[in-house]
Each structure stands twice: as structure tokens, then as C-alpha cells.
C-alpha positions as CSV (number, residue, x, y, z in Angstrom):
1,M,72.3,96.4,105.0
2,S,73.5,99.9,105.0
3,V,76.6,100.9,102.6
4,V,79.7,101.7,104.1
5,I,82.3,103.1,101.9
6,A,86.0,102.3,102.6
7,G,89.4,101.4,101.0
8,T,92.9,100.8,101.7
9,I,95.9,102.8,100.1
10,T,99.2,100.7,99.8
11,P,102.7,101.9,99.0
12,S,105.3,100.0,97.0
13,V,108.9,100.0,97.6
14,P,110.5,103.2,96.1
15,V,111.9,102.2,92.7
16,N,113.6,104.9,90.7
17,G,112.5,107.6,92.7
18,L,108.8,106.5,92.5
19,V,106.3,105.0,94.8
20,T,103.4,103.3,93.2
21,L,100.0,103.8,95.9
22,T,97.4,101.1,95.2
23,F,93.8,102.0,96.4
24,T,91.9,99.3,97.0
25,D,87.7,99.5,97.4
26,K,86.9,97.6,100.4
27,S,83.4,99.0,100.2
28,T,80.5,97.0,101.8
29,G,76.8,96.7,101.3
30,L,76.6,98.2,97.8
31,G,73.8,97.0,95.4
32,T,75.0,96.7,91.7
33,V,77.4,99.2,91.0
34,T,77.4,101.0,87.4
35,S,80.1,103.4,88.6
36,R,83.1,103.7,90.7
37,T,85.4,107.1,90.4
38,L,88.6,107.8,92.6
39,I,89.7,111.4,92.6
40,I,93.1,112.4,94.0
41,A,93.6,115.6,95.9
42,N,96.6,116.9,97.6
43,A,96.5,118.7,101.3
44,L,95.0,121.9,99.9
45,Q,92.1,119.6,98.2
46,Q,93.4,120.4,94.9
47,T,92.7,117.6,92.3
48,L,95.5,115.8,91.1
49,A,94.4,112.9,89.3
50,T,90.5,111.7,88.6
51,I,90.6,107.8,87.9
52,N,87.5,105.9,86.1
53,M,87.7,102.6,88.1
54,G,84.8,101.0,86.0
55,S,84.3,97.6,87.5
56,S,87.6,97.2,89.1
57,L,88.3,97.4,92.8
58,T,92.1,98.8,92.4
59,A,93.6,101.9,91.1
60,T,97.1,102.9,91.2
61,Y,98.9,106.5,91.4
62,N,102.6,107.1,91.3
63,I,104.2,109.6,93.8
64,S,107.8,110.9,93.9
65,A,107.8,112.0,97.2
66,D,106.2,111.8,100.7
67,V,102.8,113.5,100.7
68,F,99.4,113.8,102.4
69,L,96.6,112.7,99.8
70,Y,92.8,112.5,100.2
71,F,91.3,109.6,98.0
72,I,87.9,110.5,97.1
73,E,85.6,107.7,95.9
74,T,82.6,107.7,94.3
75,I,80.1,104.9,93.9
76,V,76.7,104.8,92.0
77,D,74.9,101.2,92.1
78,N,71.2,100.9,91.8
79,T,70.5,102.2,95.1
80,G,72.0,105.4,94.9
81,T,75.4,107.5,94.9
82,Y,77.7,107.1,97.8
83,I,81.1,109.1,98.8
84,G,83.9,108.0,100.7
85,N,86.8,110.4,101.6
86,I,89.8,108.4,102.8
87,S,92.8,110.5,103.9
88,Y,96.4,109.1,103.7
89,L,100.0,110.3,104.6
90,S,102.5,108.5,102.8
91,T,106.0,107.6,104.4
92,A,107.4,105.1,102.1
93,F,110.5,107.0,101.0
94,Y,111.2,108.0,104.7
95,D,110.7,104.5,106.0
96,Y,113.0,103.3,103.1
97,T,115.6,106.0,103.6
98,F,115.9,106.3,107.7
99,P,116.8,102.6,108.7
100,P,120.3,102.4,106.6
101,L,121.2,105.9,108.1
102,V,120.9,104.9,111.4
103,A,122.8,101.6,110.8
104,A,125.5,103.6,109.5
105,L,125.9,105.8,112.3
106,P,129.8,105.4,113.4
107,N,130.7,105.3,117.1
108,P,131.3,107.8,118.6
109,C,128.8,108.9,116.1
110,D,127.5,112.8,116.9
111,K,130.5,114.6,115.3
112,F,128.4,116.6,113.1
113,G,125.0,116.5,114.6
114,V,123.8,113.4,112.6
115,I,121.9,112.3,115.8
116,Y,120.2,115.3,116.3
117,N,119.2,115.6,112.5
118,L,118.0,112.1,112.9
119,T,115.8,112.8,115.8
120,Q,114.5,115.9,114.5
121,A,113.4,113.9,111.3
122,E,111.6,111.1,113.4
123,L,109.6,113.7,115.5
124,C,108.5,115.5,112.4
125,K,107.4,112.1,111.0
126,N,105.4,111.3,113.8
127,A,103.9,114.7,114.4
128,A,103.0,114.3,110.6
129,I,101.4,110.7,111.2
130,T,99.6,112.3,114.2
131,Y,98.3,115.4,112.1
132,G,97.1,112.9,109.1
133,I,94.8,110.8,112.0
134,F,93.3,114.0,112.4
135,G,92.9,114.8,108.7
136,Q,95.3,118.1,109.0
137,G,96.5,117.7,105.5
138,I,98.5,120.5,105.6
139,N,100.6,120.4,108.9
140,S,100.6,116.7,107.9
141,N,102.1,117.3,104.4
142,T,104.5,120.1,105.8
143,L,106.0,117.8,108.5
144,I,106.6,114.5,106.4
145,T,108.5,117.4,104.0
146,E,110.6,118.4,106.6
147,A,111.2,115.1,107.9
148,N,112.4,113.9,104.4
149,F,114.6,117.3,104.4
150,L,116.2,116.3,107.7
151,L,117.1,112.9,106.2
152,N,118.7,114.0,103.1
153,T,120.3,117.0,104.2
154,P,123.8,117.1,106.2
155,Y,123.8,118.8,109.3
156,Y,126.3,121.9,109.4
157,A,127.3,123.3,112.7
């Protein structure tokens, strides 16, 4: 059976300005695991954290803003060393902030360009997701940052 290195990242709801990302190892085909290490890197591929997971299948990492990250897992078992790279774009802060802003829109609502800002924010978030899918971390990170800026900054004509 061939080895497949895989994992999932699950965000929490933002609490006190933090989101906890839970990485869960979903790798298959491994022999007896002797080491499991997780490196978390930013869009520029700079290491932010190194977590020795040991025999655990999960690890957590806190973020204070939406960001594009690489989760690089190295697993050593009795048959060799395997490395997997999982790209992840957090939209937890955006997804928590956007719906109440839309729900609070007055009718008629575009006196101050609010709809414009919200539409621009949604377009930036969707573009960030698209770039993230294709592994373009820097573009993805730039656009999710812009999307959150547009949600959290009043529009001035």
C-alpha cells in the first residue's frame, strides 16, 4: 500500500481576537510511526512554528487575523520519511464579520458606499480563495488582508 500524507485544518470561531486552527493528520499507508513533526509557515514560506506532534494526530496553532499558511508535515515510520505540504487560507475572521454587516444594512442602504465596500470585500475574499487553491500564497494572503480591511474600515466618499 502506498503512503499518502494528508491532513485537514479546522478553524474555531473567533474568541477574544484569536482563532485556533486544529491540524488533524489524515495520512494513510504508514507503518509504525516513530516521529511526526509539523512546520507552520507563512505565505513567504517563513517558519512561524515547529510542533513535535509525537504520536498525536492533532496539533493546534492560534492566529489573530486571516492568513494564508503552509502546514508541512514530516512523518518518519519504519519504512522511511514522508513529507506532505498542505496549503491553507483562513477566512474565519471574515466569515464571522461579514454576515452581521450585511444584516445590519439599512433600507435604502448605500448612502455611504457601504454596499460598495462589502461587495469589494467579497470579491477580494473570493479571489483570495482562488489564489489559495492554486498555491499562490502571497496573492492569497494579500487579498484576504484587503477583504478584512474593507469590512473593518468605514467608507468615505
